[in-house]
C-alpha positions as CSV (number, residue, x, y, z in Angstrom):
1,M,-33.4,206.0,145.0
2,K,-32.9,209.0,147.7
3,I,-35.5,211.2,148.8
4,L,-34.5,214.0,151.1
5,Q,-37.9,214.9,152.0
6,N,-36.4,218.6,154.6
7,S,-34.0,219.7,151.8
8,G,-34.9,222.3,150.3
9,E,-34.5,220.7,147.1
10,P,-37.7,220.1,145.5
11,I,-38.6,216.2,145.0
12,Y,-38.6,216.4,141.3
13,Q,-35.2,217.6,140.9
14,Q,-33.6,215.7,143.3
15,I,-35.7,212.6,140.8
16,A,-34.4,214.3,138.0
17,N,-30.6,214.8,139.7
18,Q,-30.3,211.1,140.8
19,F,-31.8,209.8,136.8
20,R,-29.1,212.2,134.6
21,T,-26.1,211.5,137.1
22,D,-27.0,207.5,137.5
23,I,-27.8,207.8,132.9
24,L,-24.4,209.6,132.9
25,A,-22.3,207.1,134.6
26,G,-24.0,205.0,132.3
27,K,-26.1,202.6,135.0
28,Y,-28.9,202.8,132.5
29,K,-27.7,202.3,129.0
30,Q,-29.0,203.5,125.6
31,G,-32.5,201.6,125.4
32,E,-32.8,200.5,129.0
33,Y,-36.7,201.7,130.5
34,L,-37.0,203.5,133.8
35,P,-38.5,202.0,136.7
36,S,-42.6,203.3,136.1
37,I,-43.5,206.8,136.9
38,R,-46.5,204.6,138.4
39,G,-44.2,202.2,140.7
40,L,-41.5,204.5,141.2
41,A,-43.7,207.3,142.6
42,R,-45.6,203.8,145.2
43,D,-41.6,202.4,145.9
44,L,-40.6,207.0,147.0
45,R,-44.8,207.3,147.9
46,I,-44.9,210.1,146.5
47,S,-47.3,211.8,144.3
48,V,-47.5,210.1,140.3
49,I,-47.3,214.3,138.9
50,T,-44.4,214.7,140.9
51,T,-42.8,211.4,139.6
52,M,-44.2,212.6,135.5
53,K,-42.2,216.5,136.4
54,A,-38.7,214.9,136.8
55,Y,-39.6,212.7,134.3
56,E,-41.0,215.6,132.0
57,Q,-37.3,216.9,132.6
58,L,-35.2,214.1,131.8
59,A,-37.3,214.0,128.5
60,Q,-36.9,218.3,127.8
61,E,-32.8,217.4,129.0
62,G,-32.8,214.8,125.9
63,L,-31.8,212.3,127.9
64,V,-34.1,210.5,127.6
65,T,-38.0,209.5,125.2
66,A,-41.4,208.4,126.7
67,V,-43.4,205.2,124.5
68,Q,-46.3,206.1,125.1
69,G,-47.7,202.6,126.7
70,K,-43.7,201.6,128.1
71,G,-43.2,205.0,129.6
72,F,-39.7,206.9,129.5
73,Y,-36.0,204.7,127.8
74,V,-32.8,206.6,128.1
75,N,-31.9,208.2,124.6
76,A,-27.7,207.8,123.3
77,Q,-25.7,210.0,125.2
78,D,-23.0,212.8,123.5
79,S,-20.6,212.1,126.5
80,E,-18.4,214.3,124.7
81,M,-21.9,217.1,124.4
82,L,-22.9,215.8,128.0
83,K,-19.8,216.1,129.4
84,E,-19.9,220.4,128.3
85,Q,-23.0,220.8,129.3
86,H,-21.6,219.3,133.1
87,M,-19.1,221.8,132.6
88,R,-20.6,225.0,132.3
89,K,-22.7,223.8,135.3
90,V,-19.8,223.4,137.2
91,E,-18.3,226.7,136.1
92,E,-21.6,228.4,137.6
93,A,-22.1,226.9,141.0
94,L,-18.4,227.9,141.6
95,T,-19.2,231.1,140.3
96,E,-21.8,231.5,142.5
97,A,-19.6,229.7,145.1
98,I,-16.3,232.5,144.7
99,A,-19.6,236.0,144.4
100,A,-21.0,234.4,147.9
101,A,-17.4,233.4,150.2
102,R,-16.4,237.1,149.4
103,I,-19.5,238.2,150.2
104,A,-18.3,236.7,153.8
105,G,-14.9,238.4,153.6
106,M,-13.6,234.9,152.6
107,T,-9.4,234.5,151.3
108,G,-9.0,232.0,147.8
109,D,-7.0,230.2,150.5
110,E,-9.4,230.2,152.6
111,L,-11.8,229.0,150.0
112,T,-10.0,225.8,148.5
113,E,-9.7,224.8,151.8
114,V,-13.6,224.4,152.0
115,L,-13.5,222.8,148.4
116,L,-10.5,220.3,149.5
117,A,-12.4,220.2,152.4
118,L,-15.7,219.1,150.9
119,L,-13.4,216.4,148.2
120,A,-12.8,215.0,150.8
121,M,-16.4,213.8,152.2
122,E,-17.5,212.6,149.0
123,E,-14.3,211.0,148.5
124,G,-14.9,209.1,151.8
125,G,-18.4,209.3,151.9
126,S,-18.7,207.4,148.0
């Protein structure tokens, strides 16, 4: 797991996002336990409270469930519902990007070029 100290995104959010991505991609299966809160905090050299906050966020989203004394395990996922949730997030982010592009005076073609360039970078880095 990669944590960027200077990303501007809170560390707990980075952790939650990475676990969310891994769960939705099937890297963590239904019933599988996430790393222990203390163990992950130690490995990442961060506070246990920060790790706990990330796990609680995943629990609020219904991705994991806490079991007293055992930790957090991955719930069964409704893939259609999850896909729909992610589509909504993509639409929100793109709407924000369009608004920012308009403020910057970019055309639709320029915005499309930026998106395609970012996609190419992402595919090349994967």
